[in-house]
C-alpha positions as CSV (number, residue, x, y, z in Angstrom):
1,M,0.0,0.0,0.0
2,I,1.0,3.6,-0.5
3,K,1.4,4.7,3.1
4,D,3.1,7.9,4.2
5,C,2.0,10.5,1.7
6,I,-1.7,9.4,1.4
7,M,-3.3,10.9,4.5
8,E,-6.8,10.1,3.4
9,K,-8.2,6.9,2.0
10,I,-11.6,5.4,1.2
11,L,-12.0,1.7,1.9
12,I,-14.3,-0.3,-0.4
13,L,-15.5,-3.6,1.1
14,D,-15.9,-6.1,-1.7
15,F,-19.1,-8.2,-1.6
16,G,-18.7,-9.5,-5.1
17,S,-20.4,-6.9,-7.3
18,Q,-19.4,-6.9,-11.0
19,Y,-19.0,-3.1,-10.5
20,T,-16.7,-3.1,-7.5
21,Q,-13.6,-2.1,-9.4
22,L,-15.6,0.7,-11.0
23,I,-16.4,2.1,-7.6
24,A,-12.7,2.3,-6.8
25,R,-12.0,4.0,-10.1
26,R,-14.7,6.6,-9.7
27,V,-13.4,7.5,-6.2
28,R,-9.9,8.0,-7.6
29,E,-11.1,10.0,-10.6
30,L,-12.6,12.4,-8.0
31,G,-9.2,12.9,-6.4
32,V,-9.3,10.6,-3.4
33,Y,-7.3,7.4,-3.0
34,S,-9.4,4.3,-2.7
35,E,-8.5,0.7,-1.8
36,L,-10.5,-2.5,-2.3
37,V,-10.4,-4.9,0.6
38,P,-12.2,-8.2,1.4
39,F,-15.7,-7.8,3.0
40,D,-14.5,-9.6,6.1
41,I,-11.5,-7.3,6.9
42,S,-11.0,-7.1,10.6
43,I,-11.9,-4.1,12.7
44,E,-8.3,-3.9,13.9
45,K,-7.1,-3.5,10.3
46,I,-9.7,-0.8,9.5
47,K,-8.7,1.1,12.6
48,A,-5.0,0.9,11.6
49,I,-5.8,2.2,8.1
50,N,-8.0,4.9,9.6
51,P,-10.0,5.6,6.4
52,K,-12.0,8.8,5.8
53,G,-14.9,6.7,4.7
54,I,-16.1,3.2,4.0
55,I,-18.1,2.0,0.9
56,L,-20.0,-1.3,1.0
57,S,-20.1,-2.6,-2.6
58,G,-23.0,-4.4,-4.2
59,G,-23.1,-8.2,-4.6
60,P,-25.1,-11.1,-6.0
61,S,-26.0,-12.6,-2.6
62,S,-29.0,-12.2,-0.4
63,V,-28.3,-11.0,3.1
64,Y,-30.4,-13.9,4.5
65,E,-28.6,-16.7,2.7
66,K,-26.7,-19.1,5.0
67,D,-23.2,-18.3,3.5
68,S,-23.8,-14.7,2.4
69,P,-20.8,-12.4,2.9
70,Q,-21.2,-10.4,6.1
71,P,-18.9,-7.7,7.5
72,D,-18.1,-7.2,11.1
73,R,-21.0,-5.3,12.6
74,Q,-18.6,-3.0,14.4
75,I,-17.9,-1.0,11.2
76,F,-21.1,0.9,12.0
77,E,-19.7,1.9,15.4
78,L,-16.4,3.4,14.3
79,N,-17.7,6.9,13.7
80,I,-16.5,6.6,10.1
81,P,-18.9,7.6,7.4
82,V,-20.4,4.6,5.5
83,L,-22.1,4.4,2.1
84,G,-23.8,1.1,1.2
85,I,-24.5,0.4,-2.5
86,C,-27.3,-2.0,-3.4
87,Y,-26.3,-5.2,-1.4
88,G,-24.4,-2.7,0.8
89,L,-27.6,-0.9,1.6
90,Q,-29.2,-4.2,2.5
91,I,-26.3,-5.1,4.8
92,I,-26.9,-1.8,6.7
93,A,-30.5,-2.6,7.1
94,H,-29.9,-6.3,8.1
95,H,-27.3,-5.4,10.8
96,L,-29.0,-2.3,12.2
97,G,-32.6,-3.5,12.6
98,G,-34.2,-3.0,9.2
99,K,-35.9,-5.6,7.1
100,V,-35.0,-6.9,3.6
101,D,-37.6,-8.7,1.6
102,T,-36.7,-11.3,-1.0
103,Q,-40.2,-11.6,-2.4
104,L,-40.6,-8.1,-3.9
105,R,-40.5,-7.4,-7.6
106,K,-37.0,-7.5,-8.9
107,E,-35.7,-4.4,-10.6
108,Y,-33.0,-4.2,-13.3
109,G,-32.2,-1.3,-15.6
110,A,-33.0,2.4,-15.7
111,A,-35.3,4.0,-13.2
112,E,-36.3,7.5,-12.1
113,L,-35.1,8.5,-8.7
114,I,-37.2,11.0,-6.7
115,V,-35.2,12.8,-4.0
116,N,-36.9,13.8,-0.7
117,D,-33.9,15.6,0.7
118,S,-31.0,17.1,-1.3
119,S,-29.0,18.6,1.6
120,D,-26.0,16.2,1.6
121,L,-25.8,13.0,-0.5
122,F,-28.0,14.3,-3.3
123,N,-26.9,17.9,-3.1
124,G,-26.9,19.6,-6.5
125,I,-29.5,17.3,-8.2
126,E,-31.8,19.7,-9.9
127,N,-35.6,19.4,-9.6
128,G,-35.2,16.5,-7.2
129,K,-35.3,13.9,-9.9
130,T,-32.6,11.9,-11.8
131,K,-32.0,8.7,-13.8
132,V,-30.3,5.8,-11.9
133,W,-29.4,2.2,-12.7
134,M,-31.0,-0.5,-10.7
135,S,-29.8,-4.1,-10.4
136,H,-31.3,-5.9,-7.4
137,G,-33.5,-8.8,-6.5
138,D,-34.1,-8.0,-2.8
139,A,-35.3,-4.7,-1.4
140,L,-35.9,-2.9,1.9
141,T,-39.4,-3.0,3.4
142,K,-38.4,-1.5,6.8
143,I,-35.6,0.9,7.7
144,P,-33.6,0.7,10.9
145,D,-34.6,3.0,13.8
146,S,-33.0,6.5,13.7
147,F,-32.8,6.3,9.9
148,E,-34.9,8.2,7.4
149,I,-35.8,7.7,3.7
150,I,-34.3,10.3,1.5
151,A,-35.1,9.0,-2.0
152,R,-37.5,6.6,-3.7
153,S,-38.4,5.3,-7.1
154,E,-41.7,4.1,-8.6
155,N,-40.8,0.4,-7.8
156,A,-38.7,1.0,-4.7
157,P,-40.4,3.2,-2.0
158,I,-37.1,2.9,0.0
159,C,-34.4,3.7,-2.5
160,S,-32.0,5.6,-0.2
161,I,-31.7,6.0,3.6
162,R,-29.5,7.9,6.0
163,N,-28.6,8.4,9.6
164,V,-27.1,11.9,9.7
165,Q,-25.8,11.6,13.3
166,K,-23.8,8.4,12.5
167,K,-23.1,9.4,8.9
168,I,-24.4,6.1,7.5
169,Y,-26.0,6.2,4.1
170,G,-27.4,3.6,1.7
171,V,-28.6,3.6,-1.9
172,Q,-30.5,0.8,-3.7
173,F,-29.0,1.8,-7.2
174,H,-25.5,1.9,-8.6
175,P,-24.0,5.5,-8.6
176,E,-20.7,4.2,-10.0
177,V,-22.1,3.2,-13.5
178,V,-22.4,5.6,-16.4
179,H,-26.1,4.9,-16.7
180,T,-26.7,6.8,-13.4
181,T,-26.8,10.3,-14.7
182,E,-25.7,12.1,-11.5
183,G,-23.7,9.2,-10.1
184,T,-20.4,11.1,-10.1
185,K,-22.0,13.9,-8.2
186,I,-23.5,11.5,-5.6
187,I,-20.1,9.9,-5.0
188,S,-18.4,13.3,-4.8
189,N,-21.0,14.4,-2.2
190,F,-20.2,11.4,-0.1
191,L,-16.4,12.0,-0.4
192,Y,-16.3,15.7,0.2
193,K,-19.6,16.7,2.0
194,I,-20.0,13.7,4.2
195,C,-16.5,12.3,4.7
196,G,-14.7,15.6,4.6
197,C,-12.0,14.5,2.1
198,G,-9.5,17.1,0.9
199,G,-8.7,15.5,-2.5
200,G,-5.3,15.7,-4.3
201,W,-4.8,12.1,-5.4
202,N,-3.4,12.2,-9.0
203,A,-0.6,11.0,-11.2
204,G,1.8,13.8,-10.2
205,Y,1.3,13.0,-6.5
206,F,2.0,9.4,-7.2
207,I,5.2,10.1,-9.2
208,D,6.8,12.3,-6.6
209,H,6.1,9.7,-3.8
210,K,7.2,6.7,-5.8
211,I,10.5,8.2,-6.9
212,N,11.4,8.8,-3.3
213,E,10.2,5.4,-2.3
214,I,12.1,3.6,-5.1
215,K,15.3,5.4,-4.2
216,E,15.0,4.4,-0.6
217,I,14.2,0.7,-1.3
218,V,16.8,0.2,-4.0
219,G,19.7,1.9,-2.4
220,D,22.9,1.2,-4.4
221,Q,21.7,-2.0,-6.0
222,N,20.8,-2.5,-9.7
223,V,17.3,-3.2,-11.0
224,I,16.4,-5.2,-14.2
225,C,13.2,-4.7,-16.2
226,A,11.8,-6.5,-19.2
227,L,10.9,-3.6,-21.5
228,S,8.4,-4.9,-24.2
229,G,7.4,-1.4,-25.3
230,G,3.8,-1.8,-24.1
231,V,2.2,0.8,-21.9
232,D,2.9,-0.8,-18.5
233,S,6.6,-1.7,-19.1
234,S,7.3,1.7,-20.9
235,V,5.9,3.8,-18.0
236,L,7.6,1.5,-15.5
237,A,11.0,1.8,-17.1
238,V,10.8,5.6,-17.4
239,L,9.7,6.0,-13.8
240,L,12.4,3.8,-12.5
241,H,15.0,5.6,-14.6
242,K,13.8,8.9,-13.2
243,A,14.3,7.5,-9.7
244,I,17.6,5.6,-10.0
245,G,19.2,6.5,-13.3
246,D,21.8,4.1,-14.6
247,Q,21.1,1.6,-11.8
248,L,18.3,0.5,-14.1
249,F,19.0,-2.1,-16.8
250,C,16.3,-2.8,-19.3
251,I,16.2,-5.9,-21.5
252,H,14.1,-5.9,-24.7
253,V,13.7,-9.4,-26.2
254,N,12.6,-9.5,-29.8
255,N,10.8,-12.8,-30.0
256,G,9.9,-12.5,-33.7
257,L,6.2,-12.2,-32.7
258,M,6.1,-8.4,-32.4
259,R,4.1,-5.9,-34.4
260,K,5.7,-4.2,-37.5
261,N,8.8,-2.3,-36.6
262,E,8.1,-2.7,-32.9
263,S,11.6,-3.5,-31.7
264,E,13.1,-0.7,-33.8
265,K,10.8,1.8,-32.3
266,V,11.4,0.7,-28.8
267,V,15.2,0.8,-29.2
268,E,15.0,4.2,-30.8
269,L,12.8,5.8,-28.2
270,Y,14.3,4.4,-25.0
271,R,17.9,4.5,-26.0
272,N,18.0,7.8,-27.8
273,K,15.3,9.9,-26.1
274,F,15.2,8.6,-22.5
275,H,18.9,7.4,-22.5
276,L,18.1,4.1,-20.7
277,N,20.5,1.2,-20.4
278,L,18.8,-1.0,-22.9
279,D,20.0,-4.4,-23.9
280,Y,18.4,-5.5,-27.2
281,V,18.3,-9.2,-27.8
282,N,17.1,-10.6,-31.2
283,A,15.9,-14.1,-30.3
284,S,13.5,-14.4,-33.2
285,D,15.1,-17.5,-34.7
286,L,15.1,-19.3,-31.3
287,F,11.4,-18.6,-30.6
288,L,10.3,-19.6,-34.1
289,K,12.4,-22.8,-34.0
290,K,10.8,-23.9,-30.7
291,L,7.3,-23.0,-32.0
292,Y,7.7,-24.9,-35.3
293,G,4.8,-27.3,-35.9
294,I,2.9,-26.2,-32.8
295,S,-0.8,-25.4,-33.3
296,D,-2.3,-25.6,-29.8
297,P,-2.6,-22.1,-28.3
298,E,-1.9,-23.1,-24.7
299,R,1.3,-24.9,-25.9
300,K,2.3,-21.8,-27.8
301,R,1.9,-19.7,-24.7
302,K,3.8,-22.1,-22.5
303,I,6.7,-22.3,-25.0
304,I,6.9,-18.6,-25.4
305,G,6.8,-18.0,-21.6
306,E,9.5,-20.6,-20.9
307,T,11.7,-19.4,-23.8
308,F,11.4,-15.8,-22.7
309,I,12.6,-16.6,-19.2
310,E,15.5,-18.6,-20.6
311,V,16.6,-15.6,-22.8
312,F,15.9,-13.0,-20.1
313,E,17.8,-14.9,-17.4
314,K,20.8,-15.4,-19.7
315,E,21.0,-11.6,-20.3
316,A,20.3,-10.6,-16.7
317,K,23.3,-12.7,-15.5
318,K,25.6,-10.4,-17.5
319,I,24.6,-7.5,-15.2
320,G,26.3,-7.2,-11.8
321,K,25.0,-6.3,-8.4
322,V,21.3,-6.9,-9.4
323,G,19.0,-6.9,-6.4
324,F,15.6,-6.3,-7.9
325,L,13.3,-7.3,-10.7
326,A,10.8,-4.6,-11.7
327,Q,7.4,-5.7,-12.9
328,G,4.3,-3.8,-14.1
329,T,1.8,-5.5,-11.9
330,L,-1.4,-3.4,-11.8
331,Y,-4.1,-3.0,-9.2
332,P,-6.6,-5.3,-10.9
333,D,-4.1,-8.1,-10.5
334,V,-3.9,-7.3,-6.7
335,I,-7.7,-7.0,-6.4
336,E,-8.2,-10.5,-7.9
337,S,-6.1,-11.9,-5.1
338,V,-8.3,-10.5,-2.4
339,S,-11.7,-11.0,-3.9
340,F,-13.9,-13.2,-1.7
341,K,-15.3,-14.9,-4.8
342,G,-12.4,-17.0,-6.0
343,P,-8.9,-18.3,-5.5
344,S,-5.8,-16.2,-5.6
345,H,-5.1,-14.8,-9.0
346,I,-2.0,-16.2,-10.8
347,I,-0.4,-13.5,-12.9
348,K,0.4,-14.8,-16.4
349,T,4.0,-15.4,-17.0
350,H,3.9,-13.7,-20.4
351,H,3.0,-10.5,-18.6
352,N,5.4,-10.8,-15.7
353,V,8.7,-12.7,-15.6
354,G,7.3,-15.5,-13.5
355,G,9.8,-17.7,-11.6
356,L,12.8,-15.4,-12.0
357,P,12.7,-13.6,-8.6
358,E,13.1,-16.8,-6.6
359,K,15.5,-18.5,-9.2
360,M,17.9,-15.5,-9.2
361,N,17.4,-14.5,-5.6
362,L,15.9,-11.2,-6.6
363,K,13.3,-9.0,-4.8
364,L,10.3,-7.7,-6.7
365,I,9.6,-4.0,-7.1
366,E,6.1,-3.3,-8.4
367,P,5.4,0.5,-8.3
368,F,2.0,0.2,-10.1
369,R,0.4,-2.2,-7.6
370,E,-1.9,0.6,-6.5
371,L,-2.8,1.8,-10.1
372,F,-5.5,1.1,-12.7
373,K,-4.5,1.1,-16.3
374,D,-5.9,4.6,-17.0
375,E,-3.8,5.9,-14.1
376,V,-0.7,4.3,-15.5
377,R,-1.4,6.0,-18.8
378,E,-1.8,9.4,-17.1
379,T,1.5,8.7,-15.2
380,G,3.2,8.0,-18.5
381,K,1.9,11.3,-20.0
382,M,3.3,13.3,-17.1
383,L,6.7,11.5,-17.5
384,G,6.8,12.7,-21.1
385,I,6.3,9.4,-23.0
386,P,5.0,10.0,-26.5
387,E,1.3,9.5,-27.0
388,E,1.9,6.8,-29.6
389,F,3.2,4.5,-26.8
390,I,0.9,5.7,-24.0
391,E,-2.4,5.4,-25.9
392,R,-1.6,2.2,-27.8
393,H,-4.1,-0.7,-27.6
394,P,-3.4,-3.8,-25.4
395,F,-1.1,-6.4,-27.0
396,P,-1.0,-10.0,-25.8
397,G,2.2,-11.3,-24.2
398,P,2.6,-14.1,-26.7
399,G,2.2,-11.5,-29.5
400,L,1.1,-12.5,-32.9
401,A,1.5,-16.2,-32.0
402,V,-2.1,-16.1,-30.7
403,R,-3.4,-14.1,-33.7
404,I,-2.3,-16.8,-36.2
405,I,-4.7,-19.7,-35.8
406,G,-2.7,-22.9,-36.2
407,E,1.0,-23.4,-36.9
408,L,3.4,-20.4,-37.1
409,T,5.7,-19.6,-40.0
410,E,7.7,-16.6,-40.9
411,D,5.6,-16.0,-44.0
412,K,2.4,-16.1,-41.9
413,L,3.8,-13.6,-39.4
414,N,4.8,-11.2,-42.2
415,L,1.3,-11.4,-43.8
416,L,-0.3,-10.7,-40.5
417,R,2.1,-7.8,-39.6
418,E,1.4,-6.0,-42.9
419,A,-2.4,-6.5,-42.7
420,E,-2.6,-5.3,-39.0
421,D,-0.4,-2.3,-39.8
422,I,-2.8,-1.2,-42.5
423,F,-5.8,-1.7,-40.2
424,I,-4.3,0.4,-37.4
425,D,-3.1,3.0,-39.9
426,E,-6.6,3.5,-41.4
427,I,-8.4,3.7,-38.0
428,R,-5.8,6.3,-36.9
429,K,-6.2,8.3,-40.1
430,N,-10.0,8.3,-39.6
431,G,-9.8,9.4,-36.0
432,L,-11.2,6.2,-34.6
433,Y,-8.1,4.8,-32.7
434,K,-8.8,6.5,-29.3
435,N,-12.5,5.4,-29.3
436,I,-11.5,1.8,-29.8
437,W,-10.2,-0.2,-26.8
438,Q,-8.4,-2.8,-28.9
439,A,-8.1,-3.4,-32.7
440,F,-6.1,-6.1,-34.4
441,A,-6.1,-8.6,-37.2
442,V,-6.2,-12.5,-37.1
443,L,-4.9,-14.8,-39.8
444,L,-7.3,-17.6,-40.2
445,P,-6.3,-21.2,-41.0
446,V,-8.4,-21.3,-44.2
447,Q,-7.9,-20.2,-47.8
448,S,-10.6,-18.9,-50.1
449,V,-11.1,-18.6,-53.9
450,G,-10.7,-15.1,-55.4
451,V,-10.2,-13.4,-58.7
452,M,-7.5,-10.8,-59.0
453,G,-7.1,-9.3,-62.5
454,D,-7.8,-12.2,-64.9
455,Q,-6.4,-14.8,-62.6
456,R,-8.1,-17.1,-60.1
457,T,-6.5,-17.1,-56.7
458,Y,-6.6,-19.4,-53.7
459,E,-5.2,-17.3,-50.8
460,N,-5.5,-16.4,-47.1
461,V,-8.3,-14.8,-45.1
462,I,-7.8,-12.1,-42.6
463,A,-10.3,-11.3,-39.8
464,L,-10.4,-7.8,-38.4
465,R,-11.4,-7.4,-34.7
466,A,-12.1,-4.1,-33.0
467,V,-13.9,-3.7,-29.7
468,T,-15.0,-1.0,-27.2
469,S,-14.6,-1.6,-23.5
470,I,-13.6,-0.1,-20.2
471,D,-11.4,-2.7,-18.8
472,G,-11.6,-5.7,-21.1
473,M,-13.8,-7.7,-18.8
474,T,-16.7,-7.2,-21.1
475,A,-16.6,-5.7,-24.6
476,D,-18.7,-4.9,-27.6
477,W,-17.7,-4.9,-31.2
478,A,-16.8,-1.4,-32.5
479,V,-19.1,0.1,-35.1
480,I,-16.8,1.2,-37.9
481,P,-18.5,3.0,-40.8
482,H,-18.9,0.7,-43.9
483,E,-16.9,3.0,-46.1
484,I,-13.9,2.9,-43.8
485,L,-14.1,-0.9,-43.5
486,A,-14.2,-1.0,-47.3
487,G,-11.1,1.1,-47.6
488,I,-9.3,-1.1,-45.1
489,S,-10.3,-4.2,-47.0
490,N,-9.2,-2.8,-50.4
491,R,-5.8,-1.7,-49.0
492,I,-5.1,-5.1,-47.4
493,V,-6.1,-7.1,-50.5
494,N,-4.2,-4.8,-52.9
495,E,-1.1,-4.3,-50.8
496,V,-0.6,-7.6,-49.0
497,R,0.3,-10.4,-51.5
498,G,-1.2,-13.6,-50.2
499,I,-4.5,-12.3,-48.9
500,N,-7.6,-12.1,-51.0
501,R,-10.4,-11.9,-48.4
502,V,-11.1,-9.7,-45.4
503,V,-13.9,-10.3,-42.8
504,Y,-15.0,-8.3,-39.8
505,D,-15.7,-9.9,-36.4
506,I,-19.0,-8.6,-34.9
507,S,-19.0,-10.8,-31.7
508,S,-19.3,-9.3,-28.2
509,K,-17.6,-10.5,-25.0
510,P,-19.3,-12.5,-23.6
511,P,-20.0,-14.9,-25.2
512,S,-16.8,-14.5,-27.3
513,T,-13.5,-13.5,-26.0
514,I,-11.6,-10.5,-27.4
515,E,-8.6,-12.4,-28.7
516,W,-9.3,-15.5,-30.8
517,E,-6.9,-17.8,-29.0
């Protein structure tokens, strides 16, 4: 946890809502540091953290179920403001003498909220009405003593309650989702009017603190970092260099599975502009040799991960006095490990150099454990990293290996690189790149008949994939105008010899995944 410099913090108790991470992001966007913790966190730990406020997330359970997640009742006696959201509201009622009914009509989707009192939580909501997003099966039928109803909807007579003296508030809807029109205002009112937060959490605050922290932790030892050129590793490397200078040694491994001119761009930027110690290793032949004849995507991933560790370890041993391995672990990875719903999250080895810290007797340094992806991007902007690197779409650790269905060959990789480069170039030219969460091409294991000039062809098929999303957990296919898709298709077929057909993937996640393998 970030400790010393963050004097105020909001704790979010996780009861399993699909929106829990979104609550944390909304709080941070409003300038207050938030931290997700398990629903059953001990009172002693809460007292030690001394948060400015506590938010109880939603969740899929019913408060009356035998194994439903329940917090320690003492959280309501700490004199710390509490906001319960959906299931969190029902927890408040259940523990403080109210009643929750499982037989009432369920409510999902948009609803009109009618505000009875706009003096604190709903301050600034004009005309006392606003659109909110409901997602609940149970509902309150009786509020606890000393509480009052401060909002209702047509289907929920008790839609929000409060106890002003104890500063305990609850809402039946989800203020964190974009479908709740005044959701940001409601959360802001809780943070600033009820909890008395001062704000100030931002990327600049984070950078200043982390630089000092890294210097203190590292001392006079060296740090190694796998620099792929993606957003996380790029920002990580520049931040570390700003903190410890030439004590940082970056290793860029070209595995032959990169995007067009990827390695060249990485070397040019980080050696020449940021003056990093950057070791470039061209291991393309080794990776392709080990992947020869392999079609199964999981075997591809395993081979790539193991080979990367082999190459990285060999290069790292050339550097003396190494005490730390830097990794770009993000807060969502950490959140998964504390979620009450499932087992500890195993971070994929193609994202982080799994196994090396123990093998080489290194300590881990993970400056981004407290950050979401958008916060990492903002940090990168403040560090002066070019937008091309900061705003780029996610790229899988195994690279193009999982975008070629079936066996890999150098010819297939070259076809895919050229096709994807055209795709990205066209969506950039047409101003669509920033509105798309991820866009890429997939080389399919089929060939189709075509006619080019006066000749019959039998060549490859490329599938284009573009999705909109917030965090990749769910995604919808991006609506690209037909004329732009037509232009992309024409360029690929005309400029990439070996491709005679282009298709566009219009599948959402779920039921499909974003990547094909």
